N, C-alpha and C positions, 0 to 999 in steps of 0.2 A: 225659621233663617236657617241661612247659612252662614257656617263662618267662614272671616278669608283668613286664608293661611301665610304665611308670608315665607315668598321663596327663595327665605337662605340658603337651607338645606340643599337643594339643586344649583346655586350657584358653588356654596361647598365644594360638591358633589361633582357637578366640571369643572372645578380645582383641582380638585385632588384623584381619582377618575388621569387623566395622563400621564400622572408620578407613582404611580402604584402598579400602570402599565407597562412605563420604559421600566425600573425596580423589576416588575417579572418576569417581561425579557434579556433585561441587560443578564438575570439570574440563568434565565436560561440562555443566554451566549453565552456567557461564562463556561459555561456548563458542558455542551458541546465544545470548546475550543480547551476546558482540558483531557476531555473522552476522546481524541484523537492527540492531545498530547501522549496521551496512559495504549494509547495503541501503537504510535507510532513506536516507544517508546521500551512495549513489548516486540517487535518487528524485531528490532534491532538488539532485544535481547535475551529473543529463538537464534538469531542467527551466530553469535557470542556461545548459547550454548552447543549445537554444534561444532563448533571449529575444535581440535583436540589438541591441544595442547602440546601430547610428545611428539604427535605427527609433524607439530611447530620446528621442534629444536631439535629431534630429528634431518627435517629441510634443512637447517641452520645449521648444523651440524659437519651433512653431507656439504653444501657450498661450501662450508669452512676448508673444508678438509680439499674440496677442488683447488677451491683460488691457489691453498698450500703449492697441489702440487706444481700447477701450469706454476709456477711465479720460484719454483725445483731450479 
């Protein structure tokens, strides 16, 4: 004789699996979003590191002196 099995596990799994998959894919989406944010920030940081503070200061001083010389 065969035992009859209830389908309750199948029904519960069919309700639970979409939720599990949703949370997994939301985690993937969040991870991708954070990776893109870090990538943008690292490009910005690299540009800032390329700047030379001394050159900017010298340029601004030269502009101020040129402005003073024009108005004298």
